C-alpha positions as CSV (number, residue, x, y, z in Angstrom):
1,D,-38.1,13.0,-78.5
2,G,-38.5,13.5,-74.8
3,S,-37.7,17.2,-74.9
4,N,-40.0,19.8,-73.3
5,K,-42.6,21.4,-75.6
6,N,-44.7,24.5,-75.7
7,D,-46.9,23.8,-78.7
8,V,-50.7,24.0,-78.4
9,W,-53.2,21.8,-80.3
10,S,-57.0,21.8,-80.4
11,S,-59.7,19.4,-81.6
12,S,-63.5,19.5,-81.8
13,D,-63.7,15.7,-81.9
14,G,-60.5,14.3,-80.3
15,I,-59.5,12.7,-83.6
16,T,-58.5,15.6,-85.9
17,W,-56.0,18.1,-84.3
18,T,-55.1,21.6,-85.3
19,L,-52.0,23.4,-84.3
20,Q,-52.9,26.6,-82.5
21,A,-49.4,27.7,-81.4
22,A,-46.1,26.1,-82.5
23,N,-44.1,28.1,-79.9
24,A,-46.5,29.6,-77.3
25,E,-45.3,32.5,-75.1
26,F,-44.7,30.3,-72.1
27,S,-41.4,28.4,-71.9
28,A,-41.2,24.8,-73.1
29,R,-42.0,22.6,-70.1
30,S,-43.3,19.5,-68.5
31,G,-45.2,18.7,-65.3
32,H,-47.6,21.6,-65.7
33,Q,-51.4,21.6,-65.4
34,V,-54.0,23.1,-67.8
35,V,-57.6,23.8,-66.9
36,V,-60.5,25.9,-68.3
37,F,-61.5,28.8,-66.1
38,K,-63.7,31.8,-66.9
39,D,-63.8,30.7,-70.6
40,Q,-60.0,30.7,-70.9
41,L,-57.3,28.1,-70.8
42,W,-55.0,28.4,-67.8
43,L,-51.6,26.9,-67.6
44,V,-50.1,26.6,-64.1
45,G,-46.4,25.9,-63.2
46,G,-44.3,22.9,-64.3
47,V,-40.6,22.7,-65.0
48,D,-38.6,24.0,-67.9
49,D,-34.9,23.7,-68.8
50,F,-34.0,26.3,-66.1
51,G,-36.0,24.8,-63.2
52,F,-39.3,24.6,-61.4
53,K,-42.0,27.2,-62.2
54,S,-44.8,28.8,-60.3
55,D,-46.0,31.0,-63.2
56,V,-49.6,31.2,-64.4
57,W,-50.6,31.9,-68.0
58,S,-54.0,32.3,-69.7
59,S,-55.3,32.2,-73.2
60,S,-58.8,32.8,-74.7
61,D,-57.9,31.0,-78.0
62,G,-54.9,28.8,-77.3
63,S,-52.8,30.8,-79.8
64,I,-51.9,33.8,-77.8
65,W,-50.9,33.4,-74.1
66,A,-50.6,36.1,-71.5
67,L,-48.5,35.9,-68.3
68,Q,-50.8,36.5,-65.3
69,T,-48.1,36.1,-62.7
70,A,-44.4,35.0,-62.9
71,N,-44.3,33.9,-59.3
72,A,-47.5,32.7,-57.7
73,A,-47.7,32.6,-53.9
74,F,-47.4,28.8,-53.7
75,S,-43.9,27.2,-53.8
76,V,-42.5,25.9,-57.1
77,R,-43.5,22.3,-57.4
78,L,-44.3,19.3,-59.6
79,E,-46.9,16.5,-59.4
80,Y,-49.7,18.8,-58.1
81,Q,-53.3,19.1,-59.2
82,V,-55.2,22.1,-60.4
83,V,-59.0,22.1,-60.6
84,V,-61.8,24.6,-61.0
85,Y,-64.5,24.6,-58.4
86,K,-67.0,27.3,-57.3
87,D,-65.5,29.9,-59.7
88,Q,-62.0,29.5,-58.4
89,L,-58.8,27.8,-59.4
90,W,-57.6,25.3,-56.7
91,L,-54.0,23.9,-56.5
92,V,-53.6,20.8,-54.3
93,G,-50.5,19.1,-53.0
94,G,-47.4,18.3,-55.1
95,N,-43.7,18.0,-54.4
96,D,-41.4,21.0,-53.9
97,G,-38.6,18.8,-52.6
98,S,-40.9,17.4,-50.0
99,Y,-44.4,16.0,-50.3
100,K,-47.1,18.7,-49.9
101,N,-50.7,18.5,-48.7
102,D,-51.5,22.2,-48.9
103,V,-54.4,23.8,-50.7
104,W,-54.3,27.1,-52.5
105,S,-57.1,29.0,-54.3
106,S,-57.4,32.0,-56.7
107,S,-60.4,33.8,-58.1
108,D,-58.3,35.5,-60.8
109,G,-55.2,33.3,-61.4
110,I,-53.0,36.1,-60.1
111,T,-53.6,36.3,-56.4
112,W,-53.4,33.0,-54.6
113,S,-54.5,32.3,-51.0
114,L,-53.4,29.5,-48.8
115,E,-56.6,27.7,-47.8
116,A,-55.0,24.8,-45.8
117,A,-51.4,24.4,-44.9
118,N,-52.0,20.8,-44.0
119,A,-55.2,19.4,-45.5
120,E,-56.7,16.3,-44.1
121,V,-55.1,14.1,-46.7
122,S,-51.7,12.5,-46.5
123,A,-49.0,14.5,-48.2
124,H,-48.1,12.8,-51.5
125,T,-47.9,13.4,-55.2
126,R,-49.9,12.5,-58.2
127,M,-53.2,12.7,-56.3
128,G,-56.2,12.7,-58.6
129,A,-58.6,15.6,-58.7
130,R,-61.6,16.0,-60.9
131,T,-64.4,18.6,-61.2
132,I,-67.8,17.1,-62.0
133,R,-70.7,19.3,-63.1
134,T,-74.2,18.5,-64.1
135,H,-73.3,17.4,-67.6
136,T,-69.6,17.8,-67.8
137,T,-66.6,16.0,-66.4
138,A,-63.2,17.6,-66.8
139,P,-60.5,14.9,-66.5
140,I,-57.2,16.3,-65.1
141,G,-54.2,14.0,-65.5
142,H,-51.3,13.7,-63.1
143,A,-48.0,15.4,-63.6
144,S,-45.0,13.2,-63.2
145,H,-41.6,12.4,-64.7
146,H,-42.9,9.0,-65.8
147,R,-44.1,8.4,-69.3
148,P,-47.9,8.1,-69.4
149,R,-49.5,5.2,-71.3
150,R,-51.6,7.7,-73.4
151,R,-51.2,11.3,-74.3
152,P,-53.6,13.3,-72.1
153,S,-56.3,15.5,-73.5
154,H,-58.3,18.0,-71.4
155,T,-62.0,18.4,-72.1
156,N,-63.1,22.0,-72.3
157,P,-66.2,22.3,-70.1
158,S,-67.1,25.8,-71.4
159,A,-67.0,24.7,-75.0
160,A,-70.7,23.8,-75.2
161,S,-71.6,27.4,-74.2
162,R,-69.8,28.5,-77.4
163,G,-71.4,25.9,-79.6
164,M,-68.3,23.6,-79.7
165,Q,-69.6,20.5,-78.1
166,N,-66.9,18.2,-76.7
167,A,-64.0,20.6,-77.7
168,K,-60.6,19.5,-76.5
169,V,-57.2,21.0,-76.2
170,R,-53.8,19.4,-75.7
171,I,-50.7,21.2,-74.6
172,R,-47.7,18.8,-75.0
173,S,-45.0,18.4,-72.5
174,G,-41.7,16.5,-72.5
175,G,-41.6,12.7,-72.8
176,Y,-44.7,12.1,-74.9
């Protein structure tokens, strides 16, 4: 229907999906990023019916979400990337009214540090970012106002450690 959502779904095989939260604690939104970090799901930013967000939420099960910070140190923005690398969250680029090529990191999802104000990449949006480990690839889709061809799903790289090989989670956003 094109409206923002805040429901959370999970799947162990990518075919059969289970509703984890019909109305999660974070506001219904689009343009956010979700990654797995320290055996939890982390939702970063996006835009809801009231505007751009720089909030950060986490969940150990996808059903109950805890606000980690309402206003992270980076500017509110869309079309950025969040990845996990060397035990930290990394936020790269985006658009806060102008194209960004800054890089931010956090070891806890609460305190964010500016690592590069002008990284050596051109400032633009929808840049791809991916973390590749020995046996796991975590695809991270782009955030945009354009309708994607397919609904994204995010592979949970820590699932194997809990015996859930190839577990996936999907947090829907508007326009899907």
